[in-house]
N, C-alpha and C positions, 0 to 999 in steps of 0.2 A: 395682586402683585403690587400694583401702584399704591394701594392703601398701606400696605406693609412698609414700604419705603418711606411713605409720608409720615407714618407713626414714629419712625426712627429719627427724623430730622425736623423736628418741630422748632428747634432754635435756629434762627437764620444765621448761617455762617458769614464770617467776614471774608470778602473777596481778596485774593492774593494781590499784593502789589505788583506792578509791572516791573519785571526785573531788567537789569542793565544788560546790554549787549556788547560784544567785543568789536574789534575793528572791522570784522567781516559781517556784522550784523547778526551773529548767531547769539543764542542765549548764553549769558555768562553764568550759567548754573554749573556748579562743580560738586562732585560727590565728596571732595576733601575740603577741609578748611585751609585753603591755600593763602599763605601770607602775601601781602602786597609786594610789588617789586621795590627794591631799595632805591631811594632817591639818589641822584648824583651828589656826592659830597660838595660842600661849599667851601670848606677851609681844611687844609692839612699841612703839615710842616713843609713839604716840598714846594707847594704852590706859593708859599710866602718867602721864598728864597730870593736873594738879590740877583740881578742878571749875571754877575760874575760868578756867584756860587752855583747858580743853576747851570751855567756853562760848564763849570767843572764837574758837576754831578753828571751831565750828559756824557762827558768824556769817560768818566768812571764807569757808568753803566754799560757803555759801548766798548769798553776796552777788550773784552773777551771775544768780540765779534770782528774787530778790525785788525787783520794781520798785515794789511798793506799800509805802510807808512804815509803814502800819498792820500789814501782815503781817510786816514785819521787826521791828516793835515786839513783836508777839505772841510771835514766836519768841524774842526776847531775854528776855521774861518767862517763857516756859514751860520753856526748857531748864534753868535752875537747879532748878526744881521737880522735873523728872524725875530729875536727877542726885541731888538730895537723897533721893528715894525710893529710889534704888539704894544709897544709903550705909547703908541698914538692914541689908544683907546683908554678911557677912564677905568680905574679900579685899583684896589689895594692889593690884590693877588693876581696871579696869572689866569686863574680860573675866571675871575670877574672880567678881566680884559678880554678873554676868549669869548665870553657871552656877550660883551658889549660890541664886539666886532661884527656880529651878525652873520659870521661865516657859515654858521650851521643852517640858516634859513635860506641861503642862496643855492640854486641849482647849478650854478656855474662852478668851475673849478677855482678853488682859493688861490691857486698859483697865478691866475690872471690878475688878481688884486695885488699880490705881492710884487709881480713884475712891473705893473703899472706904477706902483709906489717907488720902486727902484729907478725906473726910467725917469719919473718926475724929479728925482734927485740927481739925475745925471750919473747914475752908478751902474749902468747897464753893462753886464758882463755875460758873454755867450754861455758859460757853463753855470750860471747862477740857478737855473731851474733844477737841475739834478742835485746840486748841493743843498738847496733850500728844502726840497722834498726829503731828502735824508735827515736834514736837521729837524723838520717838523715831526717826522716819525720818532726820532729819538727823544724829542721833548715830550712826547706823549708817553714813551716808555719810561722816562725819568719821572712821570707823574707831575709834570708841570701843570697840566689841566686834563680834564676828562670830557671829551666831546660826547654828543648824544649818539645813541644807537643808529638813528636815522643817517646821521653824517658819516658815521664809520662804514656803514653798509654801502654808501655811494662811492667811497674811495676805492682806489686800486693799489693797495699796498699789502697784498696777501704775504709777501715775503717777510713782513714785519710782524704779522699776527702770530705766527707759530713761535716767535721769540718772546712774546709778552709774558707767558706763564713763568718763564725762567727769570725774567727781570723783575717781576712782581713778587714772586713766590718760589724761590729756588728749591726749598724743601718740598713744598707741595708739588711741584713739577717732578721732582724725583720719585715721589710716591705714585704719582700719576703714571709715569713711564713704567715703573716696576709692575704696577697693576695691568698695564697694557701688554707687557711681556708675559705675565702670568696667565693672562686669558687668551693668548694666541693672536692678539691684535698687533702683528708685526709688520703688516704691509705698510710702506711709507705713506701711501695715499690715505689710508684710514687713520694713521696717526696725525697726519697734517690737518685733516678736516676736524678732528677732535680739538687739536691745539688751537686752530684758528678760531673756532667758534668760542672756546673758553677765553681766548685772547680778546675777542670783541667785547665779551661781557666785562672783563677785568679793565679794559681801556675805558669803558663808560662808567662802571661802578667803583672801581678801585678795590682794595682789599685783597684777600688771599683767595686761593681756590676754594678753601673750605667755607668762605663767607658767601658763596653763590647760593641763592635761594631758588625755590620752585617758582616764586613770583618773577624772578629775574628771567628764568627760562621762558615762562609764558609770555612775558613782555617781549622777549627777543623774537619768537616765532610770529607774534602778531605784527611787530614792526617790520619784520622780514617780508611777510606777505604784503604789507602796505607799500613798502619802499621798492620791492622787486616783484611786482605782480606777474611779470612775464615768466618767472621761474616756476610758477605753479606750485608753491609750497615744497620745492626741492631743497630744503634746508637740511643740514646734517642732524640726524636723530640720535646718533651713537654717543654724542657728548653727554646727553642726559643720562643715559644708561650707565655710562662710565662713572659719572658723578654719583649716581644712586648706589652703585656697587661699592664705591669708596665710602659710603655712609654719609655722604654730605647732607642729604636731605632727611635722614632718620629712617627708621624701619617701617613707619606707617605711612610713608609717602607712596604715591603711585610709582610702579617700577618702570613705566614707559612714558615716553613724551606724548604719545598719541592719547593717553588717558586725560591729558590736559586740554586736548582740542576737540574731543567728542562732545556733543551737545548735552548729553545726560538727560535726566528727566525733565520734561517740559512742565511748566505750570498750566493751569487750565486757561488763562488768558492767552498763553502762547500757542496752546493747541488750537483755539478758535481763531486767532489772528493769522495762523498759518494759511488759512483758506481764504483770506481776504474777503470777508463778508461786508457788503457795501452798507446795508441798513444797520445803522448804529444801535437802535433799540433792540433789534433781534440779536445782534452780536452780544449786547449786554445780557439779554435774556438767557442765551445759550451758555454764556460764561457762568451766570448764576445757577442755572440748572445743573450743569456739569460739576460745579463746585459741590453742590448738595449731594449729587450722586457719588462723587469721589470718596465719600466717607465709607461706602460699602464696596467699592470696587477696587481690584488691583490695577496696576498702572497700565498693563497691555489691554485689559478690558475697557478701561476708560479711554485709551487712545482710540480703540475701534469705535466705541459709542460716539466719540467726537467726530470721527471721520464720517460716520453714518449721518448724524444730524447736520453737520456743517457742510460736507462736500456732496454726499449723495442725495441729501434732501434739500436743504435751503440754498446752497450755492447753485445746484442745478435749476431751482426755481428762479433765481436772480438772473441766470444766464438766458432763460427763455421767457421770463416776464420782467423786464427791466423796470425798476422802481417799486417792485412788490414790497410790502411793509406789514402785512397782516398774516397771521397764521390761519385765518379763515379762508380756505381755498374754495374756488368754484368747482363744480362737478368736472367741467372741461379740463381745468388746470390739474386736478388731482388724477383724472384718468390719463392725461398725457404724461404726467410724471411717472406713473406706474408703468406705462408702456416703455418709456425711455430707460427705466430701472432694469428692464430685461436684457439690456445690452451693456457690456462694459465699455465705458468711455474713458480713454486715456487723457483726452483734452477735448475742447470744443470741437476740434476739426479731425480728431482721430477716433474712430470707433472700432472697438475690438470684438471679441468673441461674445457669444451668448452667456449671460450670467445664469449659472445653474441653480443657484439658491437665492431666491428673491424673498421668500417668506420671512427669514430671520431679519432682513432689513425693514420689512413692513411691520414686523412685530416691535422693533425698537422704536420706530416712528409713532406707532400707535400708543405704546407705552409712555412716550414723551407727552402726547396730548392728554392722556388719562391722568398722568402725574400732575400736570398743570391744573386739571379740573379738580382733583381731589385736594391738592394743596391749597387751592383757592378757598376752600371751605374753612381751613384753619387760619390762613393769612390772606384774607381778601385783598388787602391793600397792596401786598407784594405780588401775588400770583393771579388775582382776579382779572386784571385787564387783559391777560393772555389766554384765559379759559375759553375754549371754543370746541365745537364738536370735531371729533376725529375724522379726517377724510378717508380713513381706512376702516372699513366694517370688520367686525369680529370674524366673518366668514373668510376674509382674505388672509387671515393669519393662522389658518389651520395648518399645522405643520405635519400631520400624520401622513398625508399622501406624499409630501416632499421628502419626509423621512424614509418612507418605503422606497422611493425612487432613488434617493442617495445610497441606501443600503444595497439596492439592486446593482447600481453602478459599481459600488465598491466590491461587491461579490464577483461581478463580471471581470473586473479588473484583476482581482486575486487569482480567479481561475485561469486567466490567460498568462499570468506571470509566474505562477507557482511551478508549472512544469519546466520553465526555462531557467530556474534558479540553479540546478546542477550544472548547466552549460556555463553560467556566469561564474560559478565557484571555480570550475576547471580553468576558465580563461584567466581570472585574476591570479590564480596559483601559477599558471604558466608565465604570465607577464611578470610576476615577482621573481620567479627563478631566472628568466632570461635577463632582466634588468640587472639583477645582483651579479650575475655572471659577467656581463659587460662592464659593470662597475669594478669588480674585483680584478679583472685582467687589465683594464686601463690603468688602475691604481698601482699595479705592479711594475710599470715601465716609467722611465724618466721622461722629462719634457723633451719633445722632438723625436722620440722613439716611436716606431711603428707598432701597431696592435691589430690583430685580425678580429674584425667584428662582423660575423655573418658572412664570412667569405671575402670581405673587402678590407683593404688596408687603410687604416686611419692612423693619424699622427696625434700623440699627446700634445695638446696645445697649451702653452703657457698662458696666453692672454695677458690681461692687466695684472700687475703684481698684487693688487688688492683682491683679485679673484682667484688666486692660486690655490686656495683651499678647496676649490671645486674641481672636479674631474671633467675636463672639456676635451674633446677630441675633433680633429680637423681632417676632412677629406682633401687630399692635395689636389686632385684634378679640378675640383669645382669650388673649393673654399668653403664648402658647407661645414657648419659646426654643430656638434651635438653636446649638450650639457648632460652628461650621465649622471651627475649628482642630482640633477632635477628629475631625470627619468626614474632613477632609483627611489627617490623620495615619493614620487607620485604612485609608483607601483606598489610600494610598501603600504602606504596608507589606504590605497584602494583595497588591497588584500585585508588589511586589519579592519577596515570599516565593514566590509562585506561579512567577514567571519563574525565579528562581535555583533552585528545587528542580527544576523540569522540565528545565532546561538542563544541570544538573550531576549529578543523582541522588545528591546528598550527603545524609548523615543530617542531621536537624534540628539536632543539637548541633554538628555540623561547620559548618553554615551560620552559626549564632549565633557561633561562635568565629572567623569570618573577621576579619582585621584589615587595616589598610592595609599591613602588612608582608607580607601573603600574596601580593603580586604580584611576580613575578619575570620577567625577560626571558630567554628561552632562544634560543640560536643554533643553527640547524639545521646539523649538520656537512656535510650534502651540498650545500646551497645557500647557506649563510651567512645565510639569512633569519632575522630576529629575530621571534619569536612571543611574545605574552604568555602566561603560565602562572599558574595559581592553585595555591598550595601549601596543601594540606589538612593541618591538624595531626592527629597521631594521635588516634584516638578509640576505637571499640569494640575493634578488633583491634591497637591500638597500632602502626599501620602508616601512615607518612607517605607522601603520594603527590602527584603533580603532575597537574592538569587543564588542558587547553588552553582558553583563554578565546575563545569564539566571538564573532563580531561582536554577535549578539543579547544574550549574556551580558555582554559589555563595556559595552553601552549601559545595561543595568540597573544594574550595579555603579557606573558613572559617575554615574548619577542618585542612587544611595544616598550616595556619597561627597559630592556637592554638597549634599545635603540635611543631612547630619550636620555638615558643616563650618560651614554657616550663615554664610558669608562670611568665616570665619577662615582663617588660613594653614594650619592643621593640624586634624586631627580630635581632639577632646578625648580625653584619656587617662582611662580608667575601668577599674574592676575588675569581674569578672563572677563571680558565685557559681555554682559547679557543684552542682547539687542532688543529684546522684548520689554524688559524692565528698565533699560537704560541705566544700569548700575554695573560698577566693577566689583568682582569678587575679592575676598582677601587673597593674599599670596599663598597658593597651595601647589603641591606637586601634581599638577594635572598630567594624566597619561597622554592625552591626545595634544601634544605640543610639537613644534618644529622650530628650527632655527631660521631666522631670516637675517642673513649676515651673520653677526655674532650675538644677536638678541633672540633668546627663546621666546616664542609667542604662542598663544593659544590657538589651536585650529578652529576656524569658524565653520559654520554650517555650509557656506558657499563653497569652501575648498572640498568638503566631502562630496557635495553635489557635482563638482567638476570632475573629481577623480572617478566617481561612479559612472558619469557620462563617458569618459574615455574608456573605461572598462567595458562598457556596453558596446561601444564602436569597435573595439578590439575584438570582442567576442562575436561580432557579426549579428547581434540579435535585433530583429526588426519587428514592427507591428504589421497589421494588415495592409497599411498603405505603402510598406517598404521603407519607411523612416526608421531611424534608430529608436529602439524601444525606450519608452519613458518609464524608468524605475526609480522611485523615490525612497528615501530611508524609511518612510512610514509604510510602504509596501512590504517591507521585511517584517514589520510588526504584525500586519494582517496575515502574511503567510505563516509566521510563527504560530499565531492563534489557531489558524485552520489545521496546520500539522498536529499541534498539541491535542486538539479535540479529536482528530481522526485517529490518533494514537491511543485513544482511550482515557486521556487525562480529564478528570471531572471538570465541568465548567467553572465551578466555584474556586477551584485550585488555579485553573488557568486565569481567572480574573484576579486572583491574588498576585500571580507572577507578573501579569501585565500592569498591575496597579490600578485596576478598575474598581470603582465603588459599587457598581451595578453589574450583576452577571448579564443582564440584557445587552449592556455595551460589548461585552466580550462576545456574545452570540452574534451581534451585528458585525463584528469584525470577521468571524469565521465563515468562510464560503463552503457550505455543506453540499456535497455532491449527491445526486440521486442514488447512486449505488451505496453511499454510505447510509442513507436512511434504511435501504432494504436490508443491508447486512446487519446493521445494528438492531433492527426490528426482529430479524430472525434470531440473532444471538439472544435477544431479551426473551423471546418465546421459549428457547431451549433452556435458559436459566429458570424461567418460571416452571417449566415441566419437571425440572429436577427437584423443586420444592414441593410438588404435589404427589399424592399416592399414585403409584404406578398403574393401579387398576382403572384410574380415570382416563388413561391414555392407551387403552387396549385397541387393538386393530379392529376395524369395522368388519361386520359380516357382510357377505354378498346381499342379503335381503335388505339391510339397512342402507347399503349404497344405492341400490336400485330405487328405494323409496325417496331417497334425497334427490336423485337425478329426475325422477318423475315429477316432483314438485316444480322444479324449474321449467320443465317442458310444459306443464299445465298453465304456468304464469303467462305463456305467450297467448295473446288474443289476436283478433283480426288486425287491429291497429295498435301497436305499442306493446308494452310489457307491464302486466299488473304487478304492483308492488305490495300485495297483500302480505301479511305475516306468514311465516312458514306453517303449513298444515291447515290453513283456512281456506274455505271455498270462495269462488268469485262467480258472479252471475252476470258480469258485464260482457257486452259484445266487443266493446272497445275499452282501452284503458282510459280511466278518468283523467280529465285535465288537472284535477287537483293533486294528482299523484305526480309530484314534481320529479321523481326519479324515472318516470316512464320514458321509453325510447322508441322511436319510430322503427317498425320492422323493416328489414331490407326488402321484403317482398312487396311493399307498398310503393307505388310510382309517386314521384314528387308531386304531380299534378292532381292526385286523388284528393277528394274533399272528405275529411273525417266525418262530416255530418251526414 
């Protein structure tokens, strides 16, 4: 195995350059070619205006917002004062004076400097602060200068931000409002957050709404996290989706802001550096080795190999042998490491459960040593210094017994869960009906009206205006609230997941990757009948396959399509993030999607696991210890394989349905029961008898039967049973020890000596 890989990688590859990181220290690797954020403009017509003309522009821009003559008069009085304050700094434009003032770099409020300047001139007036703040805000809206995003986020003029899109781009704001109305984003809170975020970007960058770029959005969220770390990334995400839906970024841009913040695929140096290896030469060796191996491995397999070599192997050695710098391990160090490997260690101080599969890890580490030794033959200067005997003998990597134990555990798990599947199906169907009934009855009443839920009176609760698209009820006595929209959503996807998994035997990632394009019509060559088929995209084995859509499965998928369409003509196009490969898919009409707010998002595997866990709790299914039964999506796949083979489906057909390359893999999935072996064997004998002449299977005569019984009686000797062939004599007093099938007679006492 190692020689084969070495022969394919004779040319030393160039190591990847260390990539840049963002403000949070995360890799700046992006799946898309994201343009850089626009720089702040340095000169434009409005920033070159004279103080008098700029004051008039401020009054013109604010004219639509000041209906009180007193407020308008105050703004007319305060604006020249603020402009006079700016003239103390050098510059040909107001933008240059703003930058020269250094106000952006100060943590203190700019108002302190302004009032100190006014007081030094003997012009202190009690209401100067309020007027000056208003004038400063309108100067920015008049585009006298463009402050930095950091400075804007530190200010408290939210009431101004929502007006910026209108003052900068009146037509663009009109299109934005029309789109918000058309998509149901009518709640004032939702509109305000979108307008404020777009307003911040326009205050800093200038231009129109259509000029905002993806780079601007990425810069905004990075600056937000840096300036307001206490908010924990609670920035508005809807603004990006709205801009995307308006076509601002183009059709090939990511459809969600989250796509810009995920780390994506790591480079090999990043994979290694994640584990903080202290020994630099070993770190460089691992980077070099994994770079060579990356040519033949997919991303998820490469990540697993990096974890084994860096974390489970070398990092563990560094923690227990500080200063270690050689791959040549002593016998004691190697033995201690293999013992520690048998237990899962979450951190140096936290020890978890026993690791069930150790041999695969030992096999990868042994392959690492063998590869280095074999590559050293071809490139001694590069790999020779690291060639050393493997601390893991070949006997320690024999996986046959481990494989048998794993299959036995898998079969036992299937045997205990398969009989409980009907109860789970009944429970999710009942949960689905009850949740839908509660949701429908609560939806039929107005806010504040009562509704009977399970014999108790609840009130339809309005809640925040931004959340009124959700159905929430309130118990008047206790104030307890129930989000029936949330309950209906979870019950539906629990039902859809259970039904889809048990009817198809698909992997969970294959189920979540189903799209509206997965349905095809297949015409049977023999009868011309058109049957619906489900096209499963390549997954683990990169094998595409077709599945027949049964009536039960068709009913489930039809319900899924109706739910995600929500009355529209088509299913929303979304992008799905593959956690294993670290990539986003193209925008497709995925069936398993749900809305989070107004944004349709792909359902992740964690959500399916969560609703399955809740379904098991509602069904009251427990294991031998009394804890809630652990049923994973892959258990449905094993149960499907077992049921298919029990129903008489040939193993090679079952393998095709499951997408297995090897029939033995399918047989390993299926938990065969003893009664199945007996019944199938008897059916096989019956079929064979039908193919042979009937005279070969005539009834025995009494004489033939007596002769047959007599033979077995004569096989019994004083000690044991003789295993000679039928019809042959035996002269032994006792059964020979070489006759392996001999058994001790029940008449012989345990203490008797056969000799």
